[in-house]
N, C-alpha and C positions, 0 to 999 in steps of 0.2 A: 397264382398265389392270391389268396383272399385276404382282404384287410378288414379289420373290425374297428368300428368307431367306439372309443371309450365312452362309457355312460357315466353320468354324474349322479351321485346319490342325492336324494331329495333333501338330505341333511346339509349338503354343501351349498354355501351361498354362491351365487354367480359372481364371477370376477368382475370388478369394476373396469369399464373400458379405459384404455390407456390415456385417451384424450381428456377423460374426466379426472384422472389422477392429478393432472397439473393444476386443477382448481382446488384441490384439497390441501389446506394449510398443514404444515408440520405439527407434530404433537406438541412441541415446545410452544409454538404460537398459540395453539388452542388453549393450553394451560394458562398462558399469560393473559389471554382475553378473558378466560373464566375467572381468574384472580381479580382482574380489574372490575368485572361486573359484580363479583361478590363484595369487593371493597366498597363500591357505591351503595349497594343495598344494605350491607352491614352498618355503614355509617348512617343511612336513613333510619333503619330499625332502631339503632341506638338512640338517635335523636328523638324518634317518635315515642319510645318508651321511657327513656331516662330524662331527656331535656324537657319534652312536652308532658311527660307523665301520663301517657295514654296506654291503653291495652292494645296488644297486637291484634286481638280479635276484632277490634273496632275498624280495622282496615277493610273488613268485608262490607261495610256500609256503603251506600251509594255515594255519599259525599267524599268519603275517604278514598273510594275507587278513583275519583278524579285526581286526587293527590298522587296516588300510586302511578296513574297514567303519566303525570308530569315528570315524576322521577324516572319512569321508564324511558320517556322521550329524552331526558337529560343523559341517561345512560347511553343511548344510541349516539347522541351528539358527541359524548366524551370518547366513545370508541372510534368514531369517525375522525375526531381530532387526533387521537393517539396514532391512528393509522397514517394520517397526514404527516405527523411528526416523525414517522418511521420507527415507532416503538415496537411494531410487530414485524416489519419488513427489513429493518436494518438494526437489529438488536445490538450488535457489537460495534456500531459506528460511533456511538456517543459514550463519553465518560460518565461516571456516576453523577458528578455535580451538574453536568449539562442536563441529564435526565431529571434530576430533582428540580432544577430551575424551570424546566419546561412543564413539569407537572404542576408547579406552583402557578405559573402564568396561565396554564390551561384552566385550572380550577377557578382562578380569579375571573377569567373571561366568561366562564360558565355562570358564575355568580352574578356578574354584571348583566349578562344576557337574560338570565332568569328573573333578576330583580327588575329589569326594565319592563319585561312582560307583565310582571305583577303590578307595576305602576300604571301601565297602559290599559291592560285588560283586567276584568274582574276575576280574581283568582278563586280557586276553591276555598271554601271557608276554613278548611282544615290546614291549608298551606299558609304558614306564617313566615315572617322574615327570620325569626329565631330558629325555626325548623330548617329553613333553607341554609342559613349560615352554619348551623351545626352539621348539617349533612355535607356541605362543601368542605368544611375544615376536616371533618372525619375522613372523608374519602381522600383528601389530600394527604393526610397522615398515613392512611393505610396503603395508598399507592406508593408513597415514598418508602415506607417500611418494606414493601415487597421488592422494590428495586435494590434497596440496601442489602436485604437478605440474599437476593439473587447474585449481587456483586460479591458478597462474602463467599458464597458457595462456589462461584466460578473461580474466585481467586485461590481457594483451597484446591480445587481440581487442577488448575494450572500449575500450582506449586508442586503437587504430587507428580504431574507429568514431567515437569522440569527435573525434579529429583530422580525420577525413574530414568530420564534421559541421561543425566550425569552418571547414574549407577551403571547404565548400560555401556556407556562409553568407557568408564574407568575399569569396570570389573568383568564385563561379559563379552569382550571382544575375542572371539575364538578365531575368526578369519582375519589374519594379519593384514589382508589387503584393505580392510576398512581403515587402517591407519595411513593408507597411501592416498594422497590427494593430488590431482592434476589441476593446475590453474592455467587455463588457456588465456593468453594475454596478460600474464602475471607480471610483465615488465612495465605495464602502463601506470596511469595515474592511480587507479584503485588498487591494482595488483601489487604495486610496490609498498602499499600500506598494509595489505592483507597478508602477504607471504610471511612476513616476520611474526605476525600474530599466530599463524598456523604452526610455524616452527616452535614457537614458545609453548604451544599446547602438546608438544611431543609428537607431532605428525611428521610423516615423511612427505615432503612437498616437492613435486616436479613442476617446472614452469615451461610451457610450450609457447615460445614467442620469438618472432624474427628480430626483436630488439632494434627496431628502427631508430629509437631515440638514445641509443648507447647503453653501455653496460653499467653506467653509474646509477641507474635507477634501482638496481638490486645489489649495490656494492655493500650494503650493511649485512647481507646474508650470504655473500658469495662463498665464504669459507665454511659455512655451516655443514656439519657431517650429514644432516638429513635433507640437504638441499641439492637438487639437480636441475640444471638449466639445459633445455633442449632448444637450440637456436634454429628453429625452422618456422616456416609459414604454416599456420594451422590448416590451410587448405590443401596442403600436400598429403594425399591420402595415406601413403606409406608411412610418412613420419607421424601422422596423426594416429594411425593404428598402433604403431610401436609405442607411442607415448601413453595411449589409453590402456593398453594391455596391463593387467595386474592391478589396476587402480580400483579403489573402493568408491571414490567420489570424484566428480569432475565439476569444476567451477568455471563457467564460460564467461569471461570478461572481454574476449576479443571482439574486434569490429571497428568500423568507422563510427566515431562518436561526435555528435553535435550536428545541428542543422546546417551550418555553412559547409562543413567538411563533406557531408553526405550529398549536398547539392552540386558539388564539383563534377561528379560523374555518377549519374543515376544507375547505370548498368553495373558499375563497380560496387556501388553501395549494396545493390540487391545481391550480387555475387558474394560479398564478404559477410553482410549482415543477415541474409536470409538463407541462401543456398548452403553456405558453409555451416550455418547453425543446424540445419536439418541433417546434413551429413554427419556432423559431430555427434548429434543426439543418436542417430541410428547406429553409428559405429560403437559409441559408448554402451548402448543397450546390448548390442550383439556381443561385445567383449566382456559382459558380466558386471559392468559398473552398476552399483546399487543406487547411488544418489547423484542427481544432476541439478545444479543451481545455475540459473540463467540471470544475467544482469540486464534488466529491462529499465524502463524509465517512466516517471510520472507524466512525461510529455504525451503519453498515449491518451490522456484526458483532454489535452488540447485547449479548448475554449469552453468554459462553463461558468455561469454566474453562481451556481450552487456549490456547496462543499462536496467534493467527490470522494468516493471510497472505492474499495476493490470491486464492488458490485455495480458501479456506475458505468454508463455507456462510454465506449471509446469515441473520441473525436479528434484524431490526429490531424495536425495542421502542417506537417512537414514530411518529407521523405524519410527522415531519420525516425520520426514517431511511427510512421506506417511500417517501417521495417521491424520495429520492436513488436508491434501488434501482430504482424505476420509471423514473426519468430515464436512468439508465445503460442500462437495457434498451432503451428506444426509440432512444437514440443509437447503441448498438452495432449496431442494425439498419441504420443509415445508413452505417456505415463501409465503405469500398471503396478500391481502389487510388488513386482520385482525390480521396478525402475521408477524411483521416486523423483518427480520433476517439481521444482519450486522456482517460481519467477519472482524476483525482487525488483520492484519498481522504485528506483532511486529518485529522491527529490533533487533539485538543482544543487550540485555539489560545490563546495568551496574548501579552502584550506590548502596546506602544504603537505606533500608526500614525497616519495623518492623521485617521482617525475613531476616536477612543478608545471602547472599550466596557467597561462594568463589569457586564455580565450573563454574563461568562465566569468560570469557577470560580476560576482563579488571580488574575485581575485583581480580582474581587469580594472574595475573602478578603484580598487585600493592602489594599484600600481599607477594609474593615471593621476590619482590625487597626490601621491608622493612625488612623482617625477614631473608631471605636467602642471600641477596646481589646479587641475580641472576635473570635475566629476560630471560627465555628460550622461544624462539619462534619457533613453528613448522609450517613451510611454510610461510616465511615472506612476500611473494608476493601475498598471498591470500587476496582478497577483502572481506570486510564485512561492512554492515551498522550498526550503533550503535545509541542507544537512552537511556536516563536515565530513571530509573524506575518511578520517579516522573512525568516525561513527559508522560510516558505510561498511568499512572493513570489519568492525565489531558485529554489525548485523549479519554479515555473511557468515562469520565464525559461529555466531549463535544459532543460525539456521542449520549449519552443519552439525552442531552438537544436539539439536533437538531431535526428539523421536520422530520417526517417519510418519506416525499417525497424526502428528501436529502439522506437518509441512507438505506431505505428499499431495501433489495435484493442486497446491495452493498458490495464490499470489499475495504478496505483501507489499504495501507501500512502506518505504523506509524513510523515516524522518520524524518530525514531531509537530503537533498542532501549534505549539508556541512559535515555531519558526516559519509560519506563513506570513510573508511580508509583501507589500507593494515595492516596486523598484524605487519609488520615491522615498519610502521609508529606509531602504538600504542605503541610499545616497546620504540621507541625514545621519544615519548611524556612523558611516565612514567619515562624514564631515566633523563629527564630534571628536574623532581621534586624529583627524588631519584638518584642524580649523582654518589653516591658511588656504585650503582649496576652495574653489568656487563651484557651486552647483548650478548647472544649466540643464534645462529640459527641452528636448526636441520632440514635440508631439506630432510632427509631420510624418515621422516614420511609423508605419502601420504594422503592428505585429498582432496577429489574431490570437496568439496564445494568452490565456488568462485563466488561471485556475488556482483554487485553494483545495487542499487535500486533507482528509482525515487519516490519521495514523493509529486509530484506536485498535485495529486488528492486531498489528504486530506488538503493540503494547500489552494487550490482554492475553494473546496466545503465546507469545515468546518472552514476554517481560522486557522488551527492548525499550530503553530510554536513552536518548543521546546524552553524551557527557559534555559535548561542546555547545556553547551558545554562539549566536552570530557575532556578538560583540567580541568574544574571546577569539573567534576565528579571524575577524577583521584585524585585531591587534597582532595576531601571528603573521598575517600576510604583510601588513604595514611594516612590522619589525624586520621581516626578511628583505623587503625592498629597500628600506632605509640602510640596511647593513651592506648593500652593494654586492651581496653574494650572487645575485642572479644576473647582474649586468643589464643589458637592454631587454626590457620585458616584451618588446615587440618582435624579438627574433623568432624565426619559424620553429625553433626548438620548443618554444613554449606554446605553440598554437597548432592544433590539428589541421585546420584549413590552410594555414600558411605553409606548413610542412608539405602538405599534399600538392599545393600549387607550385612550390619551389622544386620539388623532386619529380613531379609529374606522376600520372597514374601508371606510366610505363614501368615504374619501379616495383609494381605489384603484378605478380603473374596473372595471366588471364584465367578465368574460370567460367566455363560456358553455362549460360542460363538454359535450363532444360525445359522450361515451359510452365511448370506448376507454380513457380514463384510469381510469375506475372499475374496469375489468377488470384493469389493471395494478396497481392499488392493493390488490387482494386478496392477502393474504399467501400463500395456497396456490398462487398463480400467479407470484409474484415470482421465485422461484429458477429455475424452468424458463424464464421469459421472459428473464431476465438472462443465462443461460448459453447 
């Protein structure tokens, strides 16, 4: 058999090598850079002709050419500064007001730098301070207007997407399985807040959970006609397969949660948090599930002095965080047009749900303040993002309602920029509501975790804004503890790690590690695998 080599017409441009494509910025970035360049030069030309009263044709003279060269140099410096601020690489990470403030400071800095040069060096005769001031102010206005216009246009697009999503959900559901949702781990801290919301939306909700912490966590919905409880360990393949069959969506909340609980038994943590997650994802995809939402954590960012967003590098400082990074990696590999995977990275959660926990920093400090009269903070300067458990449930429900185009293959930080606090600030907020308690700080305890998080993406793409403030959440927890409804807050029932230590890992069925999980859990492979 002979083979012919296809010939390329001389009219066809040669394809750009794949390795060069990675250096080509997206069209949107190119347009933003072009607009910023045009804004600077438009401001200069306006100042030259209107403020200075000169002709544009005079720019061709030798003296004026030096002035144009200075403006060109300032343009390059401005673009470099914009790039450093992330205006081209992290477009959706900043809110509108943050962008406007940074534009203002940038232009002021450029004016100071250019003015200093004019005072030190002999400037071109055509370059005056009035021309410089007018150009800087004009470019600042034009840059700001371009960001405002972009914000308005994006808001309109997001509104249309959300309206289309609502229309799809309410009017175009042909496949009734899309109304069926399986919540794995639905009897836990988040699940007990989420299930009721899903039922109120008219969905048929099944919960797959071994219910280690008792039936009371779902007592509010136990008699609902659209609610089904499957009391099984989600690692049992047969039970999992039966539970997943016929479902349109799966929300995976199951697993060992928290650094102390995961540190009790490393092998068990990998079995439950990584191995089982991969198995769940593969079975769900094979059984025709269309949407898969995974509960991840902002702890994947670990330790970073900068504000991090969904594009930031992972830096997990614990086995728990490593298991979340590894799980995101294996699930991302399953995402395709027929199986939409979304990872939600929750901030540090607080507040009361159907299954109350006092092993979370805000809840624990509130309980200690009321019962012990003591607020002990370990590492008061450490930053953490916070979010109420009810807002987490709302974010999951919103993700489930959104169009797949908005959420497929995406990761979202869940929380709000306003609720980034140091642990010392949390202690002070609790002390305001429990003034008799004494704050003590123990800085000998070293916790490497320290991170502030941007939540601009979920705000701009899904329209999510938390309803709870940290002050209101503190009041909720303090009120519950004072009411004596919870009894002893230090009981194992209220703590994942204490429950695990009291009941032992023997109460959880063994699940053999097959080998690939160990590879994913190596830190030097996590970033490349997840990206």
